[in-house]
C-alpha positions, 0 to 999 in steps of 0.5 A: 778573134778576127782573122787577119788578111794576107795583105795585113801581114805581108808588109810587116813580115817583109820589113822584119825580115828585110826581104822585098815585099814582092818576094814575100807576096810570091811566097805567100801566094805560092803556099796558099795556092799549094794549100787550096790545091791539096783541100780541093784534090780530095786524095786524103781523108784527113789533111794536116797543115802545120801551125793551122790545124787538121782538116777532115772530110765530113762523111755526111758532106760527101754524100750530099755533094755527090747528090747535088753533083749528080743533079747538076749532071742530069741538068747537063745531059745532051748540052754539048757545050757543057760537056766539060763542065759534066766531065770535070763533075764525074771526075769529082764524083769519082774522087769523093767516092774513093774518099768515101771508101777510105773513110768507111775502111778507117771506120771498119778498122777502128770498129774492129779494134774496139771489138777486139779490145772489148772482147779481151776485157770481157774475157778477162772479166769473165776469167776473174769472176770464175776464180771468185766464184771458185773461192766462194764454193770452197769447203770451209768458207762460211757466209 
């Protein structure tokens, strides 16, 4: 499957909807600008876009990116002209750390739910086994 480029569908869409091509261009540019902004903002662990899919931050990529940003910051130390870049990278590291914490909280919550489910299942199985054992020990039952 070869993905279509925006220029391939803007003109036919404008013709089909009887709208000016300029309006369709502005609308699609606005939409994709918002999508890119949402993806790069790193405010949420998951991002769901209607008719496009669900995007998730990979936990192992967070650590790699933080390490890469820290290496760049070390190279920029003491260079006044690069202060804005350093400041931006520090903010990105802070955002990545928050996302990592959210991901860890979510993972812990799911683990706790699984453990509670397993505890309930094992308790139910233990109760069932003990009632089965009681029947075998009743007088008058021969093996």
